[in-house]
C-alpha atoms as an extended CHARMM CRD file, in Angstrom:
* protein
*
       220  EXT
         1         1  MET       CA            -16.3920000000       -4.2820000000        3.8670000000  PROA      1               0.0000000000
         2         2  SER       CA            -18.0960000000       -6.7390000000        6.1810000000  PROA      2               0.0000000000
         3         3  ALA       CA            -16.3230000000       -8.2870000000        9.1360000000  PROA      3               0.0000000000
         4         4  ASP       CA            -16.3910000000      -11.6620000000        7.3790000000  PROA      4               0.0000000000
         5         5  ALA       CA            -14.6350000000      -10.1840000000        4.3520000000  PROA      5               0.0000000000
         6         6  GLU       CA            -11.7920000000       -8.6240000000        6.3040000000  PROA      6               0.0000000000
         7         7  PRO       CA             -8.4560000000      -10.4660000000        6.0820000000  PROA      7               0.0000000000
         8         8  GLU       CA             -7.7110000000      -12.4810000000        9.1710000000  PROA      8               0.0000000000
         9         9  ARG       CA             -5.2120000000      -10.6930000000       11.3880000000  PROA      9               0.0000000000
        10        10  SER       CA             -1.9810000000      -12.4610000000       12.2280000000  PROA      10              0.0000000000
        11        11  ALA       CA             -1.3790000000      -13.5550000000       15.8000000000  PROA      11              0.0000000000
        12        12  ARG       CA              1.2190000000      -10.8320000000       16.1600000000  PROA      12              0.0000000000
        13        13  GLU       CA             -1.0200000000       -8.0610000000       14.8120000000  PROA      13              0.0000000000
        14        14  ALA       CA             -3.8780000000       -9.1510000000       17.0500000000  PROA      14              0.0000000000
        15        15  ALA       CA             -1.6300000000       -9.2820000000       20.1200000000  PROA      15              0.0000000000
        16        16  LEU       CA             -0.2010000000       -5.8310000000       19.4080000000  PROA      16              0.0000000000
        17        17  GLN       CA             -3.6250000000       -4.2500000000       18.9340000000  PROA      17              0.0000000000
        18        18  ASP       CA             -4.9250000000       -5.8600000000       22.1240000000  PROA      18              0.0000000000
        19        19  LEU       CA             -1.7970000000       -4.6910000000       23.9070000000  PROA      19              0.0000000000
        20        20  ALA       CA             -2.2950000000       -1.0830000000       22.8000000000  PROA      20              0.0000000000
        21        21  ALA       CA             -5.9660000000       -1.1360000000       23.7990000000  PROA      21              0.0000000000
        22        22  SER       CA             -5.1350000000       -2.5790000000       27.2220000000  PROA      22              0.0000000000
        23        23  ALA       CA             -2.5020000000        0.0820000000       27.8260000000  PROA      23              0.0000000000
        24        24  ALA       CA             -4.9180000000        2.8580000000       26.8580000000  PROA      24              0.0000000000
        25        25  SER       CA             -7.4110000000        1.6400000000       29.4500000000  PROA      25              0.0000000000
        26        26  THR       CA             -4.8260000000        0.8100000000       32.1290000000  PROA      26              0.0000000000
        27        27  VAL       CA             -2.1320000000        3.5080000000       32.1590000000  PROA      27              0.0000000000
        28        28  PRO       CA             -3.3200000000        6.6010000000       34.0880000000  PROA      28              0.0000000000
        29        29  GLY       CA             -3.6040000000        9.6900000000       31.8950000000  PROA      29              0.0000000000
        30        30  ALA       CA             -3.2390000000        7.9430000000       28.5260000000  PROA      30              0.0000000000
        31        31  ASP       CA             -5.7890000000        9.0400000000       25.9060000000  PROA      31              0.0000000000
        32        32  ALA       CA             -4.1870000000        7.2490000000       22.9540000000  PROA      32              0.0000000000
        33        33  VAL       CA             -1.5650000000        4.5170000000       22.6540000000  PROA      33              0.0000000000
        34        34  SER       CA              0.5420000000        3.1620000000       19.8130000000  PROA      34              0.0000000000
        35        35  ILE       CA              3.2890000000        0.5800000000       19.3710000000  PROA      35              0.0000000000
        36        36  THR       CA              6.4050000000        1.2500000000       17.3210000000  PROA      36              0.0000000000
        37        37  VAL       CA              8.7820000000       -1.4120000000       16.0080000000  PROA      37              0.0000000000
        38        38  ARG       CA             12.2860000000       -0.4040000000       14.9980000000  PROA      38              0.0000000000
        39        39  ARG       CA             13.7490000000       -2.1280000000       11.9410000000  PROA      39              0.0000000000
        40        40  ASP       CA             16.9610000000       -0.0980000000       12.1480000000  PROA      40              0.0000000000
        41        41  ARG       CA             17.8300000000        3.3760000000       13.4330000000  PROA      41              0.0000000000
        42        42  SER       CA             16.3120000000        5.0960000000       10.4030000000  PROA      42              0.0000000000
        43        43  SER       CA             13.3770000000        2.7450000000        9.7940000000  PROA      43              0.0000000000
        44        44  MET       CA             10.4500000000        2.5390000000       12.2050000000  PROA      44              0.0000000000
        45        45  GLN       CA              6.8470000000        1.4820000000       11.8020000000  PROA      45              0.0000000000
        46        46  THR       CA              3.6440000000        1.7980000000       13.8090000000  PROA      46              0.0000000000
        47        47  LEU       CA              2.1070000000       -1.6680000000       14.0480000000  PROA      47              0.0000000000
        48        48  ALA       CA             -0.8340000000       -0.8480000000       16.3210000000  PROA      48              0.0000000000
        49        49  ALA       CA             -2.6440000000        2.2770000000       17.4770000000  PROA      49              0.0000000000
        50        50  THR       CA             -5.8290000000        3.0850000000       19.3590000000  PROA      50              0.0000000000
        51        51  ALA       CA             -6.3820000000        6.4180000000       17.5630000000  PROA      51              0.0000000000
        52        52  ALA       CA             -5.3900000000        8.1720000000       14.3380000000  PROA      52              0.0000000000
        53        53  LEU       CA             -3.8170000000       10.9150000000       16.4650000000  PROA      53              0.0000000000
        54        54  ALA       CA             -1.2120000000        8.4780000000       17.7790000000  PROA      54              0.0000000000
        55        55  GLU       CA             -0.3500000000        7.3060000000       14.2680000000  PROA      55              0.0000000000
        56        56  ARG       CA              0.1110000000       10.8950000000       13.0450000000  PROA      56              0.0000000000
        57        57  ALA       CA              2.3160000000       11.7530000000       16.0140000000  PROA      57              0.0000000000
        58        58  ASP       CA              4.3860000000        8.6050000000       15.4850000000  PROA      58              0.0000000000
        59        59  ARG       CA              4.9860000000        9.4840000000       11.8270000000  PROA      59              0.0000000000
        60        60  LEU       CA              6.1720000000       12.9780000000       12.7390000000  PROA      60              0.0000000000
        61        61  GLN       CA              8.7140000000       11.5350000000       15.1640000000  PROA      61              0.0000000000
        62        62  TYR       CA             10.0000000000        9.0810000000       12.5550000000  PROA      62              0.0000000000
        63        63  GLU       CA             10.3210000000       11.9320000000       10.0620000000  PROA      63              0.0000000000
        64        64  PHE       CA             12.0860000000       14.3340000000       12.4430000000  PROA      64              0.0000000000
        65        65  GLN       CA             14.0390000000       11.5750000000       14.2160000000  PROA      65              0.0000000000
        66        66  GLU       CA             13.2010000000       13.0990000000       17.5740000000  PROA      66              0.0000000000
        67        67  GLY       CA             10.5280000000       12.8450000000       20.2350000000  PROA      67              0.0000000000
        68        68  PRO       CA              9.7400000000       10.4520000000       23.1040000000  PROA      68              0.0000000000
        69        69  CYS       CA              8.6060000000        7.6870000000       20.7380000000  PROA      69              0.0000000000
        70        70  TYR       CA             11.8330000000        7.8590000000       18.7170000000  PROA      70              0.0000000000
        71        71  GLU       CA             14.0180000000        8.2260000000       21.7900000000  PROA      71              0.0000000000
        72        72  ALA       CA             12.5150000000        5.2310000000       23.6010000000  PROA      72              0.0000000000
        73        73  VAL       CA             13.3100000000        2.7660000000       20.8170000000  PROA      73              0.0000000000
        74        74  THR       CA             16.7800000000        4.1330000000       20.0480000000  PROA      74              0.0000000000
        75        75  ASP       CA             18.3070000000        5.2880000000       23.3350000000  PROA      75              0.0000000000
        76        76  ASN       CA             16.3760000000        5.4420000000       26.5980000000  PROA      76              0.0000000000
        77        77  ARG       CA             14.2550000000        2.8350000000       28.3390000000  PROA      77              0.0000000000
        78        78  PHE       CA             11.6200000000        5.3100000000       29.5050000000  PROA      78              0.0000000000
        79        79  VAL       CA             10.8600000000        8.8680000000       28.3750000000  PROA      79              0.0000000000
        80        80  LEU       CA              8.3290000000       11.1950000000       30.0170000000  PROA      80              0.0000000000
        81        81  VAL       CA              7.4770000000       14.7010000000       28.7970000000  PROA      81              0.0000000000
        82        82  ASN       CA              4.6300000000       16.1710000000       30.8150000000  PROA      82              0.0000000000
        83        83  ASP       CA              4.4260000000       19.4980000000       28.9600000000  PROA      83              0.0000000000
        84        84  LEU       CA              5.2120000000       19.4890000000       25.2610000000  PROA      84              0.0000000000
        85        85  THR       CA              4.9440000000       23.2800000000       25.0600000000  PROA      85              0.0000000000
        86        86  ALA       CA              8.1870000000       23.4080000000       27.0710000000  PROA      86              0.0000000000
        87        87  ALA       CA              9.9690000000       20.4810000000       25.3600000000  PROA      87              0.0000000000
        88        88  VAL       CA             12.8960000000       22.4450000000       23.9040000000  PROA      88              0.0000000000
        89        89  GLN       CA             14.8050000000       19.1860000000       23.3840000000  PROA      89              0.0000000000
        90        90  TYR       CA             12.4300000000       18.4240000000       20.4960000000  PROA      90              0.0000000000
        91        91  PRO       CA             12.4940000000       21.6920000000       18.5000000000  PROA      91              0.0000000000
        92        92  ARG       CA             10.8090000000       20.2780000000       15.4010000000  PROA      92              0.0000000000
        93        93  TYR       CA              8.4620000000       17.6850000000       16.8310000000  PROA      93              0.0000000000
        94        94  ALA       CA              7.1060000000       19.4080000000       19.9570000000  PROA      94              0.0000000000
        95        95  PRO       CA              5.4020000000       22.3730000000       18.1980000000  PROA      95              0.0000000000
        96        96  ARG       CA              3.7330000000       20.0200000000       15.7130000000  PROA      96              0.0000000000
        97        97  ALA       CA              2.5600000000       17.7350000000       18.5120000000  PROA      97              0.0000000000
        98        98  VAL       CA              0.9980000000       20.6890000000       20.3240000000  PROA      98              0.0000000000
        99        99  GLU       CA             -0.7870000000       21.6330000000       17.0860000000  PROA      99              0.0000000000
       100       100  LEU       CA             -2.2400000000       18.1100000000       17.0120000000  PROA      100             0.0000000000
       101       101  GLY       CA             -3.6350000000       18.6340000000       20.5010000000  PROA      101             0.0000000000
       102       102  ILE       CA             -1.0690000000       16.5980000000       22.4440000000  PROA      102             0.0000000000
       103       103  GLY       CA             -0.1850000000       18.0410000000       25.8400000000  PROA      103             0.0000000000
       104       104  ALA       CA              1.9480000000       15.2740000000       27.3450000000  PROA      104             0.0000000000
       105       105  GLN       CA              3.6480000000       12.1400000000       26.1370000000  PROA      105             0.0000000000
       106       106  ALA       CA              5.3890000000        9.0860000000       27.5610000000  PROA      106             0.0000000000
       107       107  ALA       CA              7.1520000000        6.1580000000       25.9140000000  PROA      107             0.0000000000
       108       108  VAL       CA              8.6240000000        2.9460000000       27.2710000000  PROA      108             0.0000000000
       109       109  GLN       CA             10.9530000000        0.5740000000       25.4560000000  PROA      109             0.0000000000
       110       110  LEU       CA              9.9280000000       -3.0120000000       24.7640000000  PROA      110             0.0000000000
       111       111  LEU       CA             12.6210000000       -5.5640000000       24.0210000000  PROA      111             0.0000000000
       112       112  HSD       CA             11.9150000000       -8.9820000000       22.5520000000  PROA      112             0.0000000000
       113       113  ASP       CA             14.0050000000      -11.3640000000       20.4800000000  PROA      113             0.0000000000
       114       114  GLY       CA             16.6210000000       -8.7010000000       19.7510000000  PROA      114             0.0000000000
       115       115  GLU       CA             14.0590000000       -6.3130000000       18.2520000000  PROA      115             0.0000000000
       116       116  ASN       CA             13.4000000000       -2.8980000000       19.7720000000  PROA      116             0.0000000000
       117       117  ALA       CA              9.8220000000       -1.7330000000       20.1140000000  PROA      117             0.0000000000
       118       118  GLY       CA              8.1820000000        1.1130000000       21.9560000000  PROA      118             0.0000000000
       119       119  LEU       CA              4.8970000000        1.5950000000       23.7820000000  PROA      119             0.0000000000
       120       120  ASN       CA              3.8420000000        5.2150000000       23.1720000000  PROA      120             0.0000000000
       121       121  MET       CA              1.2900000000        7.0010000000       25.3550000000  PROA      121             0.0000000000
       122       122  TYR       CA             -0.3170000000       10.3240000000       24.4400000000  PROA      122             0.0000000000
       123       123  ALA       CA             -2.3950000000       12.6820000000       26.6020000000  PROA      123             0.0000000000
       124       124  SER       CA             -4.3410000000       15.7380000000       25.4930000000  PROA      124             0.0000000000
       125       125  THR       CA             -3.6970000000       17.5570000000       28.7770000000  PROA      125             0.0000000000
       126       126  ALA       CA             -0.2950000000       18.7310000000       29.9850000000  PROA      126             0.0000000000
       127       127  GLY       CA              0.6260000000       17.2330000000       33.3430000000  PROA      127             0.0000000000
       128       128  ALA       CA             -1.5960000000       14.1990000000       32.7750000000  PROA      128             0.0000000000
       129       129  PHE       CA              1.1410000000       11.7280000000       33.6920000000  PROA      129             0.0000000000
       130       130  ASP       CA              2.4990000000       11.1750000000       37.1960000000  PROA      130             0.0000000000
       131       131  ARG       CA              4.5940000000        8.6750000000       39.1520000000  PROA      131             0.0000000000
       132       132  ALA       CA              1.8330000000        6.0660000000       38.8620000000  PROA      132             0.0000000000
       133       133  THR       CA              2.0720000000        6.3510000000       35.0740000000  PROA      133             0.0000000000
       134       134  VAL       CA              5.7590000000        5.4990000000       35.1880000000  PROA      134             0.0000000000
       135       135  GLN       CA              5.2900000000        2.5530000000       37.5430000000  PROA      135             0.0000000000
       136       136  ILE       CA              2.3310000000        1.0270000000       35.7170000000  PROA      136             0.0000000000
       137       137  ALA       CA              3.8040000000        1.6160000000       32.2540000000  PROA      137             0.0000000000
       138       138  GLU       CA              7.0730000000       -0.1130000000       33.1670000000  PROA      138             0.0000000000
       139       139  LEU       CA              5.2250000000       -3.0310000000       34.7710000000  PROA      139             0.0000000000
       140       140  PHE       CA              2.9850000000       -3.2240000000       31.7190000000  PROA      140             0.0000000000
       141       141  ALA       CA              6.0040000000       -3.1740000000       29.3910000000  PROA      141             0.0000000000
       142       142  SER       CA              7.6880000000       -6.1240000000       31.1040000000  PROA      142             0.0000000000
       143       143  HSD       CA              4.6000000000       -8.2690000000       30.5800000000  PROA      143             0.0000000000
       144       144  ALA       CA              4.0090000000       -6.8480000000       27.1040000000  PROA      144             0.0000000000
       145       145  ALA       CA              7.4220000000       -7.9260000000       25.8230000000  PROA      145             0.0000000000
       146       146  THR       CA              6.7310000000      -11.4900000000       26.9760000000  PROA      146             0.0000000000
       147       147  LEU       CA              3.3070000000      -11.4560000000       25.3290000000  PROA      147             0.0000000000
       148       148  LEU       CA              4.7710000000      -10.0910000000       22.1120000000  PROA      148             0.0000000000
       149       149  GLY       CA              7.3980000000      -12.8160000000       21.9640000000  PROA      149             0.0000000000
       150       150  TYR       CA              4.7350000000      -15.4710000000       22.5750000000  PROA      150             0.0000000000
       151       151  ALA       CA              2.5520000000      -14.0410000000       19.7960000000  PROA      151             0.0000000000
       152       152  VAL       CA              5.4460000000      -14.2410000000       17.3330000000  PROA      152             0.0000000000
       153       153  GLN       CA              6.0200000000      -17.8980000000       18.2530000000  PROA      153             0.0000000000
       154       154  VAL       CA              2.3330000000      -18.6790000000       17.7400000000  PROA      154             0.0000000000
       155       155  GLU       CA              2.3510000000      -16.9610000000       14.3580000000  PROA      155             0.0000000000
       156       156  GLN       CA              5.4620000000      -18.8380000000       13.2260000000  PROA      156             0.0000000000
       157       157  LEU       CA              3.9510000000      -22.1490000000       14.3340000000  PROA      157             0.0000000000
       158       158  SER       CA              0.6980000000      -21.3890000000       12.4980000000  PROA      158             0.0000000000
       159       159  GLU       CA              2.6120000000      -20.5600000000        9.3230000000  PROA      159             0.0000000000
       160       160  ALA       CA              4.6290000000      -23.7720000000        9.5900000000  PROA      160             0.0000000000
       161       161  LEU       CA              1.4890000000      -25.8710000000       10.0350000000  PROA      161             0.0000000000
       162       162  GLN       CA             -0.1850000000      -24.1820000000        7.0690000000  PROA      162             0.0000000000
       163       163  ALA       CA              2.8990000000      -24.7520000000        4.9000000000  PROA      163             0.0000000000
       164       164  ARG       CA              2.9380000000      -28.4300000000        5.8590000000  PROA      164             0.0000000000
       165       165  THR       CA             -0.7500000000      -28.7580000000        4.9460000000  PROA      165             0.0000000000
       166       166  ASP       CA             -0.2470000000      -27.0290000000        1.5810000000  PROA      166             0.0000000000
       167       167  ILE       CA              2.7550000000      -29.1770000000        0.6850000000  PROA      167             0.0000000000
       168       168  GLY       CA              0.8250000000      -32.3290000000        1.5750000000  PROA      168             0.0000000000
       169       169  MET       CA             -2.0580000000      -31.2870000000       -0.6740000000  PROA      169             0.0000000000
       170       170  ALA       CA              0.3270000000      -30.4520000000       -3.5320000000  PROA      170             0.0000000000
       171       171  VAL       CA              2.0290000000      -33.8530000000       -3.2000000000  PROA      171             0.0000000000
       172       172  GLY       CA             -1.3750000000      -35.5210000000       -3.4330000000  PROA      172             0.0000000000
       173       173  MET       CA             -2.2030000000      -33.5510000000       -6.5830000000  PROA      173             0.0000000000
       174       174  VAL       CA              1.0840000000      -34.5750000000       -8.2310000000  PROA      174             0.0000000000
       175       175  MET       CA              0.5530000000      -38.2180000000       -7.2330000000  PROA      175             0.0000000000
       176       176  GLU       CA             -2.8620000000      -38.2350000000       -8.8760000000  PROA      176             0.0000000000
       177       177  ARG       CA             -1.8420000000      -36.2940000000      -11.9770000000  PROA      177             0.0000000000
       178       178  TYR       CA              1.3000000000      -38.2950000000      -12.8050000000  PROA      178             0.0000000000
       179       179  GLN       CA              0.4880000000      -41.6090000000      -11.1020000000  PROA      179             0.0000000000
       180       180  LEU       CA              3.4810000000      -41.3780000000       -8.7610000000  PROA      180             0.0000000000
       181       181  ASP       CA              4.0190000000      -42.6790000000       -5.2590000000  PROA      181             0.0000000000
       182       182  ARG       CA              4.3890000000      -40.1630000000       -2.4130000000  PROA      182             0.0000000000
       183       183  GLU       CA              8.2020000000      -40.1570000000       -2.3060000000  PROA      183             0.0000000000
       184       184  ARG       CA              8.5960000000      -39.5490000000       -6.0430000000  PROA      184             0.0000000000
       185       185  ALA       CA              5.9010000000      -36.8640000000       -6.0290000000  PROA      185             0.0000000000
       186       186  PHE       CA              7.6230000000      -35.0330000000       -3.1790000000  PROA      186             0.0000000000
       187       187  ALA       CA             11.0300000000      -35.3510000000       -4.8760000000  PROA      187             0.0000000000
       188       188  PHE       CA              9.5300000000      -33.8660000000       -8.0510000000  PROA      188             0.0000000000
       189       189  LEU       CA              8.1930000000      -30.8570000000       -6.1410000000  PROA      189             0.0000000000
       190       190  VAL       CA             11.5610000000      -30.3010000000       -4.4610000000  PROA      190             0.0000000000
       191       191  ARG       CA             13.3470000000      -30.4250000000       -7.8320000000  PROA      191             0.0000000000
       192       192  LEU       CA             10.8110000000      -28.0560000000       -9.3690000000  PROA      192             0.0000000000
       193       193  SER       CA             11.2020000000      -25.6960000000       -6.4270000000  PROA      193             0.0000000000
       194       194  ASN       CA             14.9880000000      -25.6550000000       -6.8300000000  PROA      194             0.0000000000
       195       195  ASN       CA             14.8660000000      -25.2210000000      -10.6070000000  PROA      195             0.0000000000
       196       196  ARG       CA             12.5090000000      -22.2620000000      -10.3410000000  PROA      196             0.0000000000
       197       197  ASN       CA             14.1720000000      -20.8100000000       -7.2420000000  PROA      197             0.0000000000
       198       198  VAL       CA             10.8060000000      -20.7150000000       -5.4820000000  PROA      198             0.0000000000
       199       199  LYS       CA             10.1940000000      -21.8300000000       -1.9110000000  PROA      199             0.0000000000
       200       200  LEU       CA              8.4630000000      -25.1760000000       -1.6770000000  PROA      200             0.0000000000
       201       201  ARG       CA              5.5190000000      -23.7930000000        0.3190000000  PROA      201             0.0000000000
       202       202  VAL       CA              4.9890000000      -21.0440000000       -2.2980000000  PROA      202             0.0000000000
       203       203  LEU       CA              5.0850000000      -23.5610000000       -5.1370000000  PROA      203             0.0000000000
       204       204  ALA       CA              2.6010000000      -25.7650000000       -3.2820000000  PROA      204             0.0000000000
       205       205  ARG       CA              0.2050000000      -22.8530000000       -2.8270000000  PROA      205             0.0000000000
       206       206  GLN       CA              0.4640000000      -22.0160000000       -6.5490000000  PROA      206             0.0000000000
       207       207  LEU       CA             -0.4800000000      -25.5830000000       -7.4570000000  PROA      207             0.0000000000
       208       208  ILE       CA             -3.4340000000      -25.5240000000       -5.0730000000  PROA      208             0.0000000000
       209       209  ASP       CA             -4.6550000000      -22.1190000000       -6.2830000000  PROA      209             0.0000000000
       210       210  GLY       CA             -4.2110000000      -23.0540000000       -9.9370000000  PROA      210             0.0000000000
       211       211  THR       CA             -1.7840000000      -20.1720000000      -10.5310000000  PROA      211             0.0000000000
       212       212  PHE       CA              1.2070000000      -22.3920000000      -11.3270000000  PROA      212             0.0000000000
       213       213  GLU       CA              2.2850000000      -22.0840000000      -14.9580000000  PROA      213             0.0000000000
       214       214  GLY       CA              4.1220000000      -25.2440000000      -15.9120000000  PROA      214             0.0000000000
       215       215  GLY       CA              6.5170000000      -25.5280000000      -18.8290000000  PROA      215             0.0000000000
       216       216  THR       CA              7.2460000000      -28.4220000000      -21.1520000000  PROA      216             0.0000000000
       217       217  HSD       CA             10.1020000000      -29.5540000000      -18.8960000000  PROA      217             0.0000000000
       218       218  ASP       CA              8.0740000000      -29.3720000000      -15.6870000000  PROA      218             0.0000000000
       219       219  ARG       CA              7.2760000000      -33.0580000000      -15.6090000000  PROA      219             0.0000000000
       220       220  PRO       CA              8.5840000000      -35.9170000000      -13.4590000000  PROA      220             0.0000000000
């Protein structure tokens, strides 16, 4: 698929991927970085990663419900394990991580808008992380949470503007089709939205795309 054909990333997705890439190049010792978002204690998702290795390690921690990644978003603000071969506190995850080629791991909690997220850092070599890792990762996390919150606001604003544009276009289509003024056309769309239990912006997009299937009673 060409770059032009790829779906446009949301502001949040783009910010998260940039954030992970920046951490990978900034935090000393980090070979791969991922970002986890916690929906609830038993539901977590990786929203950005700089390598497939990080995604695989994240999934193992979600499955086993243990590991630095899991611990950072559920309990502790910062977790550092500099030798996974000796990480007896993670009896299921640690051996699998070592098999993947992970020697050390660190994770720092990100908090924004009441949602827990985690910045996960993986190193192939045991002992790769030191005091500088902790200091830079925590500093990075404080700025990252602010950036993440800003990205969400931008995305919400973009969605609102797009919805307003779509509704305006749909009103214009109804005005032309049924020879109505703007107020009556808008009122018709609101009534149709309520009758069908469909959000107004979704109904507007269906009209624009030509996917709306009107019935005999769907007239002003």
